[in-house]
N, C-alpha and C positions, 0 to 999 in steps of 0.2 A: 555601403561602406565596404571597401576591400579589406580582407583579413590581413593582419600583420604577418610578415614572413616568420617562419619558425626560426628560433634562435638556438635551439638545443643541438646537442650532438646526435647524429643519426644512430650512433651505437647505444645511446642511453636516452631515449625520448622521455621527457618529463611531462607527466599528466597531473593536473591539479583537480581534485574532487572537492566540491563545496557541499558540505552537509552540516547545518548548524544544530540539528537535533539528533539525540542519541536513543530515541525510543526504538523498540524492537523492529518495527516495520521499516523505518528509515535505514537503520544500520543493516538490515537484511539486504536491502537494495545495494548498499555499498559493498557488502561482503560478496554478493554474487558478481558484481561488476569487477571487483578485485580478482576473483577467481578467474574470470574471463580474460582480464588483462594479463594475468600471470601466465596463462597458457597461450594466449593469442598474440601478444606483442612482446617479442623477445627483448630482454635487457631493459624493459621499461622500469621507471621509478615513479612512484606516486606520492604526492603530498596531499593529505587530507586537511583542508581548512575547516576548522570547527571552533566552537566556543569552549571556554574553560570548563563549564559545567558538563558539556558533552564529552570532552576529553577525559574527564574523571569518571564517567559512567562505566559500569561493568561491561556494557556492550562494546564500547570503544576500546577499553583495555583488552578485552578478548580479541577484538579485531586486530589490534597491533601485534598481539602475541602470536596469532596464527598467520600473519603476513609480515613477519619481522624483516625479511630480506627485501621486500617490495615497498613497504609503506612506512611513512613517517607522519607525525602529527604536527600541524602548525596551528597554534591558537590565535584566533582573531579577537580583537577587543569587543566588548559589548557596546552597543549603541545606546545613547540616552533616548528615553522615550520623549517624543515631541508632542505636547498637547496641542500645539497649533496645527501640526500635520494631521492629527486625529480629527480635529474639528473640520479641516478642509476636505479630507477624503475618506474619513471613517477609520475605525480602529483596524479593520482587516487589511485594507490597502496601505495604511500607514505602516503597519508591521512589515509588510512585504517590501515597501519602499526603503525602510530602514535596514532590513536584511540585505537588500541590494547594496546599500552603502557599506555594510560590513564586508560583503564580497569584494567590492571594488578596493576598499582599503587593504584587505588581506592580499589581494592580487598585486597591488602596487608595491607593498612592502616586500613581497616575495620576488617580484620581477626586478627590483632594485639589486637583488643579491645574486640571482641566477636566472637562466632562461626558462621560459614556460612554452611548451609546445602545444598543449591542448587543455581546455577547461571542460569539465564534466559536471553537470548539475543533476544529480540523480532524481531529485524531486523538484520539478518546475514550480510547484505551488509554494515552496519555501521562499522563492523570490517573486514569482508571479508573472503572468503574461504582460500586464501593463507596465510593470517595472522594466522588464527586459525590452519591450517594444519601444518605450518612450525614452530609454537611456541607452542609445546605441554604442556608447563608449564604455559601458559598464565593465565589459570583459577585456578591455584594453586592446581590442582588435584581434584577440586570439581566436582561433577556430574553436568551436564548442558544440556540445550536444546536450540534450536534456531528455527527461522522461516525465510525462504528465500522468497523473491519476485523476485529475479533475476537469478535463476538457469536456464541455457539454453542449456547445453551440450547435453541434451537428445532430443532436438527439432526435429532433423531430424529423429531419431529413432521413435518418436511419430507422424511423418507425419505433423509437423508444419513448414510452410514455413518461410524463413527468412535467414539472413546472417549467415555464419559459418566461423570459422577461427581457428588459433592456440590457441586462448584463450579458446576455448571449450575443447580442449584436456587437457590443463593445469587445467581447472576447473574440468573436470572429475577425473583427478588424485588426486587433492586436496580433492574432495568430497569423494572418496573411502578411502583416508587416514583417514578422519574424521569418516566415518562409522565403521572403524575397531578400533577406540579408545574405550576403556572400559569405559571412563568417560562420553562419549556422550550417553545420554538416549533417546533423541528424536530429529529427524531432520524433522521439519515441513516445508511445502511449500504451498503457496496459489495457485500455479499452479496445477490443478488436474492431469495433465498428467505425472508428475514426479513419483508419487506413482504407476501409472498404468504401467509405462515403466520400472522403476528400482524397482523391488520388493525386499523389505528388511523390517524386522520387526521394524527397528528404524525409517523408513520413515512414515510420517503421512500427510494426506491432511488436511490442515486447510483452509476451504473455505474462499476466499476473502470476508471479512465481510462488510456488509452494514446494517445500522440501519433500523428498520422497517419504511416503508414509512408512513408518517402522512399526510393525505390529508388536504388541506386548501380550503377555499372558492375561486373558480377560479378568480372571479372578484377582490377580495381583494388581491390575490397573484399577479395579473397582475398590479394592481395599485401600489403595494409595489415596483415592479421593473420598473415602468414607461413604461409599455407595453400597446399597444392598445388592446381593448377587443377581436377583431376578427382576429388579425394577427396570422399567423402560425409561431410558435417560434422554432428555432433551437438552442438548448442549448449547449454551450461549458462550462464545469464545472470543478472546481478544480484549481490547480496552473497552470496558463496559460503561457506556454513558447513555445519554438520552436517545442517541441514534439507534440503539439496539432494540428499542421498543419492548423492554422487559416487562413493563407494567401490564400491557394487554395480555402477554403470555401468562403471567402469574394469575391474573384475573380468570383466564380461561381454565387453567389447570385447577385452581381452587374451586371452580364451579362444578367440577366433575365429582361424581360419587366416589367415596373413598375406596370402593371396590376396584377402581382403576389404579393400579400401582404404577404411577408415572412420576418421575422425579426431574426437577429442573436443576441442572448444574451450571452455575456461573463460574467460569474458569478464566480469570484474568483480572487485572487491576481495575477497581471500580472508581469512577469519578464521584467523589464524595458529595459534591454539590448537586450533581444530577440524580444520584441514586438514593439519597437519604429518604426522601418521601416515598419512593417506590418500595424500598426494602423495609419501611415501617408501616406499610399499608396493611389493611385487614387481610388481603389475599396472601401477602407474604407471611404474616403471622400465622395464618391458618395452615399454610404449607409447612412452615417450621414445626408446628404442633404435630402434624402428621409425619414429620421426618422426610418431607419431599421437596425441600429446598436446601441445596448444598452449595456453599460458597468457598471458592479458592481465590481469595482476594489478594492476588499477587501477580507479578509478571511471570508467566509460564515460560521457563527457559529449557531449551533442549539440552540434554545431558544431565540436567538436575531433576526435571519433572518428566513423568510419563506423558506422552502425547495424549491430551484429553480425547482425541478422536477415537482412541481405543475403547472408551466407555460409552460413546455416543451411539444411540439408535437413530436419532433424528437430530439434525443441526439446524438451529434457528438463525436464518439470515434475513429475517423480516425486519428491514430497517425503516426508520422514520420516512414519511413520504417526501420530505425535502432532501433526503440523501439519495442521489440518483447515480452514484458512481459504482465502479466495480469494487470488489473486496477480497482480501486475502483469505478470509474464512471460507468463502464459497469455494475457492480453488483448493484449499486444504481438505474440505469436506468431500469434494468430488474425487480428488486423488486418493482419498482413504475409502472411497466407495460407500459414503454415507448419504442417505436421503436427506433432503433439505425442505424447509418451508420458507417461502420468500413472499415479498409483496410484489404485486403486478405492476411495478413502475421501475424506472431507471435501468441501468445496465444489468444489475443482478436479476431483475425480473425477466428481462429479455434473454439473458443467458440460460436461466432455468427453463424458460419456455422453449428455447431453441434446442436444448440438450435433453429435456425430459428427465432431469435428475432430481425432481422434487415437485411439491405442490406449490402453486402460485395463487395467492389470495388477493382479492380486491378490497377487502375490508379488514379492519382490526377489531371488529366487534368480538367480544369474548366467545359468543356462541359459534361464530364462524370459525374461529381459531380452534376451539374445542372439538368441533366436528372434523376438522382437518387432522388434528392430532389423533383422534380416535380412529380415523380411517387408516392411518399409517400404523397405529398401534395394533390394530386387529389383523394386519396383513404383512407378516414378515416377507412374504414373496414379493409384494409390491415394493417394499423398501429395498429388497435385494436387487430387483430389476432397475430401480432408479439409481442405485449405487453403481451398477454395471454401466449404465448410460453415462453417469458422471465420470467414471474412470476413462471411458472411451473419449468423451468430449474434451476432457482436460488432460489428456495424456501428454500434450506438448507444453504444459504449464510448469516446466522445470526451471530451476535456477539457471541452468546452462542456456536454455532457450530464451529466457528473459534477457540475459546479457549479450547473447550472440550478435544481434543486429547492431548494437551500439559499438561493441568491440571491433566488429568488422569494419564499420565506417571509420573508426579511429585509426585502425591499421592501414586502411586505404589512404587516409589523409597524410599520415606522418611521413611515409617514404616520398610522396609527392612534394611535401614541404621541404624535406631534406635535400631532394634533388634540385629544387629551385634555389635553395640557399647556396648550393655549390655553383650553380650557374651565375648567381649574382656576384 
């Protein structure tokens, strides 16, 4: 399918960003891309297509206030949940298909009023590979780009350990269908191994972005989170759900003799359904009795909260075996120079192995985890060395580096489109 000619003014290219969610990580991607567009594409104007709930979220409100001259919000209507669609293709893919319909409806309404030069989908997984591959007219023929966090069909080819199945074959087929589309300008991925494994000019590595670590006074940071000055802190950071494998960690720390002053800090919003049984377990109750389980059950926001990396001696990035993708917490820990503990599967396990920024475990047995924790607890020098390796390996994981490949492709595309319009 040939892309539709640009309709906008060359002096004010119009870029539409589609992001239906307003949680921290999603809006971080949008913010970094907006920063890149603001500096890399002169006179650009951006419309953010999002839902009413996201538009009202504090993250989105702050985004608009910091990019007032560049950005405006356009609310798209919610889609009715289809029980028939769920039955036919499952809840996950039905959700993506319906989100695609939201995107198409929003683009149609906007295109009826003004020109659209480019469409950007910061999170491919919000719409999904199958939806985009099987609905070629979803983006109205406009040139577009996207960034994926969940591509995994190449993992075995790249030597990444983890589960495999028929979905990987389906994903590979849909991926190559998209790569052959003339309207796709750039397919970005935060996973560095995709571009290394599948070599194609449309594929770009967008390093998993982490903001520059801002050190704080250690004593003040520990008081802020209610931590004792001398305790060794294992940080579990971000949205805390079953993926974070908090249960095995608590079991391991509770099994240690009380002479080991080790505290687990859970910093981030907890998924009530996933975490209730874990945080009511005997291990959790025992650690609370000792004063060695601290919870900051809220969204940790820069400018309001001290970065929890300031209190961490070790960062827990040991995810569930089924979670095989990269993660923002690893990038933040590495850029802050903190040693990590990871599972020996997925992209995180491969990155930690490649960089040497932490310990990689093949088991979630409490005694194995406890042994790893004690190894790092007893050796500040080893933790410091791992931290130095992490800083070196993740030095390029900045917001600017994340946005740069996508912004460069958009900038290359828009002048060409404008010139063609003049020739037409």
